[in-house]
C-alpha positions as CSV (number, residue, x, y, z in Angstrom):
1,X,17.6,25.8,-21.6
2,X,21.0,27.2,-21.9
3,X,23.7,25.1,-19.6
4,X,25.6,26.8,-16.9
5,X,28.7,24.5,-17.7
6,X,29.3,21.8,-20.1
7,X,32.2,19.5,-21.3
8,X,32.9,16.6,-23.2
9,X,35.4,13.7,-22.7
10,X,35.8,10.9,-25.2
11,X,37.2,7.6,-24.2
12,X,38.9,5.1,-26.4
13,X,39.6,1.2,-25.7
14,X,37.0,1.3,-22.9
15,X,38.5,-0.3,-19.4
16,X,41.7,-0.9,-21.4
17,X,42.2,2.8,-23.0
18,X,42.4,6.0,-22.5
19,X,39.8,9.3,-21.5
20,X,40.8,12.7,-22.1
21,X,39.0,16.3,-23.0
22,X,39.1,17.3,-26.7
23,X,41.7,19.9,-25.5
24,X,43.5,17.6,-24.1
25,X,43.6,19.4,-20.7
26,X,41.9,15.8,-19.4
27,X,43.9,12.8,-20.6
28,X,44.3,9.7,-18.3
29,X,44.9,6.0,-18.9
30,X,41.9,3.8,-18.2
31,X,42.6,0.2,-16.9
32,X,40.8,-2.8,-15.5
33,X,41.2,-3.2,-11.6
34,X,43.3,-6.0,-10.5
35,X,40.2,-6.9,-8.6
36,X,38.5,-7.6,-11.8
37,X,41.1,-9.7,-13.4
38,X,43.1,-6.7,-15.0
39,X,46.5,-6.1,-14.1
40,X,48.2,-3.8,-11.5
41,X,48.3,-0.5,-12.5
42,X,48.2,3.3,-11.8
43,X,46.0,3.7,-14.4
44,X,42.4,4.6,-13.4
45,X,39.0,3.3,-13.8
46,X,36.0,4.4,-14.5
47,X,34.7,3.9,-10.4
48,X,37.6,6.0,-9.8
49,X,36.3,8.9,-11.7
50,X,32.5,8.6,-10.9
51,X,34.5,8.3,-6.9
52,X,36.0,11.5,-7.6
53,X,33.2,13.5,-9.0
54,X,30.8,12.7,-6.7
55,X,32.7,13.1,-3.6
56,X,34.0,16.9,-5.0
57,X,30.3,17.8,-6.0
58,X,28.8,16.5,-3.4
59,X,31.3,18.4,-1.0
60,X,30.3,21.7,-2.9
61,X,27.2,21.2,-2.2
62,X,27.5,20.8,1.1
63,X,30.0,24.1,1.3
64,X,27.2,26.2,-0.7
65,X,24.6,25.5,1.9
66,X,26.9,26.1,4.5
67,X,27.5,29.2,3.0
68,X,23.7,30.7,2.0
69,X,23.0,30.0,5.8
70,X,26.1,31.7,6.6
71,X,27.4,28.7,8.5
72,X,31.1,28.8,9.4
73,X,33.4,25.3,9.9
74,X,36.8,24.2,10.2
75,X,36.4,22.3,7.7
76,X,33.7,19.7,5.2
77,X,35.7,16.4,4.1
78,X,33.3,13.4,1.8
79,X,34.5,10.6,1.0
80,X,33.1,8.4,-1.8
81,X,33.6,4.6,-2.0
82,X,31.7,3.7,-5.1
83,X,31.2,-0.4,-5.6
84,X,30.7,-2.5,-8.4
85,X,27.9,-5.1,-8.2
86,X,26.8,-8.1,-9.6
87,X,23.0,-7.3,-10.7
88,X,20.7,-10.6,-9.9
89,X,18.0,-8.9,-11.9
90,X,19.5,-9.3,-15.3
91,X,22.9,-10.8,-14.8
92,X,25.0,-7.4,-15.4
93,X,26.4,-5.3,-12.8
94,X,25.0,-2.2,-11.2
95,X,26.9,0.5,-8.9
96,X,26.2,1.0,-5.1
97,X,27.6,4.6,-3.2
98,X,28.7,5.0,0.1
99,X,29.6,8.3,1.0
100,X,31.2,9.2,4.7
101,X,31.0,13.3,5.5
102,X,32.5,14.8,8.2
103,X,32.2,18.6,8.9
104,X,34.4,19.7,11.7
105,X,32.9,23.0,13.9
106,X,29.2,21.3,14.2
107,X,27.1,19.9,16.2
108,X,25.7,15.9,15.3
109,X,22.5,17.5,14.6
110,X,23.5,20.6,12.5
111,X,25.6,18.1,10.2
112,X,23.3,15.6,9.5
113,X,21.1,19.1,8.1
114,X,23.5,20.2,6.0
115,X,24.3,16.8,4.9
116,X,20.6,16.4,3.5
117,X,20.5,19.8,2.5
118,X,23.6,19.0,0.3
119,X,21.8,15.7,-0.6
120,X,19.1,17.2,-1.6
121,X,21.2,20.0,-3.5
122,X,24.2,17.9,-5.7
123,X,23.9,17.1,-9.2
124,X,25.5,14.0,-8.7
125,X,22.6,12.6,-6.1
126,X,19.7,14.6,-8.4
127,X,21.4,12.0,-11.1
128,X,21.7,9.0,-9.2
129,X,18.1,9.2,-7.0
130,X,16.5,6.1,-7.5
131,X,19.0,4.7,-9.6
132,X,21.5,2.9,-7.2
133,X,21.7,2.5,-3.8
134,X,23.7,5.2,-2.2
135,X,24.3,5.1,1.7
136,X,25.4,8.2,3.9
137,X,27.1,7.8,6.7
138,X,27.9,11.2,8.5
139,X,30.6,11.7,11.2
């Protein structure tokens, strides 16, 4: 199947390096967070990058679901929290996600309905289905 869009990001140095696109439009330093033994820094980390992508993707899916049904809202906001957890199964680490979704201008039942539609449509939600724990809180 022909991709609708694709992008490539390159990493050098793992958590103590950089991530950049081939055209250098995207270029960020990456550092281990202080909570994991790194230095305090303004560099990003893989968990922040995942949270940024997931929140933007999920909110886009939500807006698309609303648009398809011609439902107008004042504002939608998705806050993604990505956690790095110890993995008892193999002694490594694993991810967990929490999405907090706020939609201004809808009643609670409709909010829940559209958040569920977004979760079914969002490519990030599909990609991590059954592989990491995802908690969704509708505000």
